[in-house]
C-alpha positions in Angstrom: -15.6 -3.9 -8.5 -17.2 -1.5 -6.0 -16.1 -1.0 -1.8 -19.5 0.1 0.3 -19.2 2.3 2.6 -21.4 2.7 5.9 -21.9 6.5 4.8 -23.5 6.1 1.0 -23.1 4.4 -2.2 -20.4 2.4 -3.1 -16.8 4.1 -4.1 -15.6 2.6 -7.1 -12.7 0.8 -7.5 -9.5 1.7 -9.6 -7.8 -1.7 -11.8 -5.7 -2.4 -8.5 -6.6 -3.9 -5.4 -4.7 -3.9 -2.2 -5.0 -6.9 0.2 -2.3 -5.6 2.2 0.3 -2.8 3.0 3.1 -2.4 5.1 5.3 0.7 6.5 8.3 0.9 9.2 11.0 -1.2 11.0 12.0 -4.2 13.3 11.6 -2.4 16.7 13.9 -4.6 19.3 12.0 -3.3 22.5 8.6 -3.8 21.0 7.8 -5.9 18.1 4.6 -4.4 17.2 5.6 -0.5 17.4 7.9 -0.6 14.5 5.8 -0.4 11.3 2.3 0.5 10.4 -0.5 -0.6 8.3 -0.3 1.2 4.9 -3.1 -0.4 3.2 -6.0 2.0 3.4 -3.6 5.0 2.0 -2.1 3.3 -0.8 -5.7 1.8 -1.9 -6.4 5.3 -2.0 -3.2 6.5 -3.7 -4.1 4.0 -6.7 -7.8 4.7 -6.4 -6.7 8.6 -7.0 -4.9 7.4 -9.8 -6.8 4.6 -12.2 -4.0 4.0 -14.2 -2.4 1.0 -16.1 0.7 1.8 -13.9 1.0 3.7 -11.1 4.3 4.2 -9.7 5.4 5.7 -6.0 8.0 6.4 -3.0 7.1 5.1 0.0 8.7 7.5 2.8 8.0 9.0 5.8 6.5 11.8 3.8 3.8 9.8 2.4 3.3 7.1 5.5 4.4 9.1 8.7 7.3 7.7 10.4 6.3 5.1 12.5 9.6 4.7 13.9 12.2 7.2 14.2 15.3 6.7 13.3 16.0 3.3 11.7 15.6 3.0 7.4 12.1 2.1 6.9 11.1 -0.9 4.7 7.9 -1.1 2.6 6.0 -4.5 1.7 2.2 -4.8 -0.5 0.5 -7.5 -1.7 -2.2 -6.8 -4.4 -4.3 -8.5 -7.3 -6.1 -6.8 -10.0 -9.3 -6.2 -9.4 -10.7 -8.3 -12.4 -8.3 -10.9 -11.5 -8.6 -11.4 -7.9 -7.1 -15.0 -8.0 -3.5 -14.2 -8.6 -1.4 -12.2 -6.0 1.8 -9.9 -6.7 4.1 -8.7 -3.8 6.7 -6.4 -3.9 8.8 -4.6 -1.4 11.5 -2.0 -1.2 13.7 -0.1 0.9 12.4 3.2 2.1 12.7 5.8 -0.5 13.2 3.2 -3.1 10.7 3.7 -6.2 8.3 1.3 -6.3 5.4 0.7 -9.6 2.4 -1.6 -9.9 1.5 -2.5 -13.0 -2.0 -3.9 -14.2 -1.0 -6.6 -16.7 
């Protein structure tokens, strides 16, 4: 599978395709302000490391700090690029290692 951009040729996709990923905390003042969509960041991380197993640690250093103060959470839903019919979802706390595996 490839991702086509408006600027040029198709970019080869790694073995994992991210459906969606978010990092942050719930803001009681503004529920839309506490988290950020990090789908593109995670997909880029996976595409530059096309192994069958990728481990990373969701943190402010990796994603920026969308809501200063409280502890953050990370969530992702992904599929293997060659098996787009089976979704896998993972949730973790900030600074807890996440491992995505292609089986």
